[in-house]
C-alpha positions in Angstrom: 182.3 165.7 172.6 180.6 162.4 171.1 180.8 161.5 167.2 178.4 163.2 165.1 175.4 161.0 164.1 175.6 160.7 160.3 173.0 161.5 157.3 170.4 159.3 156.2 169.6 160.3 152.2 166.8 158.2 150.6 166.1 157.9 146.6 162.7 157.2 145.9 160.5 157.1 142.6 159.1 154.5 139.8 160.5 151.8 137.7 163.2 152.7 135.7 163.8 156.0 137.5 167.7 155.7 137.7 167.9 155.4 141.7 170.4 153.0 141.7 172.7 154.6 139.3 172.3 157.7 141.2 172.5 156.6 144.7 176.5 155.2 143.1 177.2 158.9 141.8 176.0 160.5 144.8 177.7 157.9 147.5 181.2 158.9 145.0 180.9 162.3 145.3 180.4 162.1 148.6 183.1 160.4 149.2 185.3 162.6 147.0 184.7 164.9 150.3 186.1 162.2 152.7 182.8 161.2 154.0 182.7 157.8 154.9 178.9 156.5 153.2 177.1 153.3 152.7 175.0 152.6 149.8 172.2 150.3 150.5 168.4 149.2 149.2 165.5 148.1 149.7 164.0 145.5 150.4 167.0 144.1 151.7 170.2 145.7 152.4 171.2 142.9 155.7 171.3 139.7 155.0 167.9 138.5 156.2 166.3 141.1 154.6 168.2 140.3 151.4 166.1 137.2 151.8 162.9 138.5 152.0 163.4 140.5 149.2 164.0 137.2 147.2 160.1 136.0 148.5 158.9 139.1 147.5 160.1 139.7 143.9 159.3 136.3 143.1 155.5 136.8 143.5 155.6 134.2 146.1 153.6 137.1 148.7 151.8 138.4 146.0 148.5 136.1 146.5 147.9 137.3 150.0 147.4 141.0 149.2 149.0 144.1 149.5 148.6 143.9 153.7 151.0 140.8 153.8 153.3 142.4 151.6 153.6 145.6 153.8 154.3 143.7 156.5 157.1 141.5 155.0 158.4 145.0 153.7 158.5 146.2 157.0 159.9 143.0 158.6 162.4 143.3 156.3 163.1 147.4 157.0 163.5 146.2 160.9 165.9 144.0 159.9 167.8 146.4 157.6 167.9 149.6 160.2 169.3 147.2 163.2 172.1 145.5 161.1 172.9 148.1 158.7 171.4 151.6 158.5 171.6 152.4 162.6 175.0 151.2 163.1 176.8 153.6 160.0 174.7 156.9 161.6 175.8 156.1 164.7 179.2 155.7 163.6 179.2 159.2 161.6 178.2 157.3 158.3 176.2 159.1 155.2 173.7 156.5 154.3 172.2 156.4 150.7 169.4 153.7 150.4 167.5 153.3 147.2 164.2 153.3 148.0 162.6 152.9 151.8 159.2 153.6 153.6 158.2 156.4 151.1 157.7 153.3 148.5 155.9 151.5 150.8 153.6 154.0 151.3 153.2 154.4 147.6 152.6 150.8 145.7 151.0 148.9 148.8 149.5 152.1 150.9 148.5 154.2 147.9 147.9 151.6 145.3 147.3 148.9 147.5 144.2 151.0 148.9 145.9 149.9 152.9 144.3 152.2 155.3 147.2 155.0 156.3 147.0 154.7 160.0 148.0 151.2 159.1 151.2 152.3 157.4 152.2 154.6 159.6 151.6 152.5 162.4 154.4 150.4 160.5 156.3 153.3 160.3 156.5 153.9 163.5 157.2 150.1 164.3 159.9 150.1 162.2 161.5 153.4 162.0 161.3 155.3 165.0 163.2 158.5 165.1 165.5 157.1 162.1 163.7 158.9 159.6 165.6 160.1 155.8 167.1 163.6 156.6 166.8 164.1 152.9 164.8 162.0 150.2 165.4 162.7 146.5 161.9 162.1 144.2 163.7 160.9 140.6 160.8 161.6 138.8 160.5 160.1 135.2 157.1 159.5 133.1 156.3 156.0 133.7 156.7 155.2 129.8 160.1 156.2 129.8 161.3 154.2 133.2 159.2 151.0 131.9 161.3 151.4 128.6 164.3 152.1 130.6 163.3 149.0 132.8 162.5 146.6 129.8 166.1 147.8 128.4 167.7 145.7 131.4 166.3 142.5 130.1 165.5 139.3 132.0 161.9 138.4 133.0 159.9 141.5 134.7 159.7 141.4 138.1 156.4 141.2 140.5 155.8 145.1 139.9 157.2 145.5 136.3 154.9 143.3 135.2 151.7 145.7 136.2 149.9 147.3 133.9 150.9 151.1 132.4 147.9 152.6 134.6 149.7 151.3 137.8 152.8 152.7 137.1 151.0 155.9 136.2 149.4 155.9 139.3 152.7 155.1 141.0 154.1 158.0 139.8 151.5 160.5 141.0 152.1 158.4 144.5 155.7 159.5 145.1 155.1 163.1 143.9 152.0 163.5 146.3 154.2 162.2 149.0 156.7 165.1 147.9 154.5 167.5 148.0 152.9 166.8 151.3 156.6 166.9 152.9 158.5 169.7 151.4 160.8 170.2 154.8 162.0 166.5 153.5 161.5 165.6 150.1 163.0 167.3 147.0 161.7 166.2 143.3 164.7 165.9 140.6 163.7 165.4 136.9 165.2 161.9 136.6 164.3 162.1 132.3 167.7 163.7 132.2 171.2 162.6 131.3 172.6 160.6 134.1 175.5 163.2 134.8 172.6 165.9 135.0 170.5 164.3 137.5 173.7 163.8 139.3 174.4 167.6 139.2 170.5 168.4 140.5 170.7 165.5 142.7 174.3 167.0 144.4 173.1 170.6 144.7 169.7 169.2 146.7 172.0 167.8 149.4 174.6 171.0 149.5 171.2 172.8 150.0 169.8 170.9 152.5 172.4 169.2 154.1 175.4 171.0 153.4 179.1 169.0 153.2 182.4 170.1 154.0 184.6 171.4 150.9 183.4 172.3 147.2 181.0 170.3 144.9 182.9 168.1 142.8 184.0 169.8 139.3 182.7 166.2 137.6 180.0 163.4 138.6 181.4 160.6 136.3 179.3 157.5 135.5 180.3 154.4 137.9 182.5 152.5 136.0 181.0 149.1 136.4 178.3 147.7 134.3 175.1 147.9 136.2 173.9 144.4 136.9 170.1 143.4 136.8 170.5 141.8 140.3 171.7 145.1 141.7 168.7 146.6 141.4 166.7 148.0 143.6 163.1 146.8 144.5 161.1 149.0 147.3 161.2 149.7 150.1 157.8 149.1 150.1 157.5 147.6 146.6 
């Protein structure tokens, strides 16, 4: 009997939703059950994909339009899957990814007015059969998320600098994706305290992807301080 394929969990949502923190907290909860976990992000997650990330977030690609951005995200995703995600799943690890293809749908698809057929084609090319087993949509009001993002300090990046209407529309796009694929997506209220959000996410994982052992009695915040450089910027954003 061969090694059982691991599980692929993605976290999605707008700016300041707390996805990066929740990805780390979920990983620690899973590790507490003796599960190997790989935490990764998009864009990025592999050396080549990280270089593409730098170009996108600097705004270098923006003048070329949303189609060019979507293709750059897809190129990064192909390398990310080949170098990081697929090898981990093959050896039976859980992969927890901060943003993935839903961000491309929301940022470049729904908000960039790209033909949905093109978005679907890019997904087929990049992802194939390796779709997420579970996607957690961490939902916060746009104003709350942007206030959190501002508190991180530093200059706003390519997407943080967009107008409030952009972020409101982005939130609606993620919720629409979740409503269209309820078998894959679970929405959690990200405006709650991080520990409560973590418990809600753990409940969703247990319901959809039961893991061995009991749920941890307490899921704590990571001890390390979050760094701005470590925040995620988009499976498609």
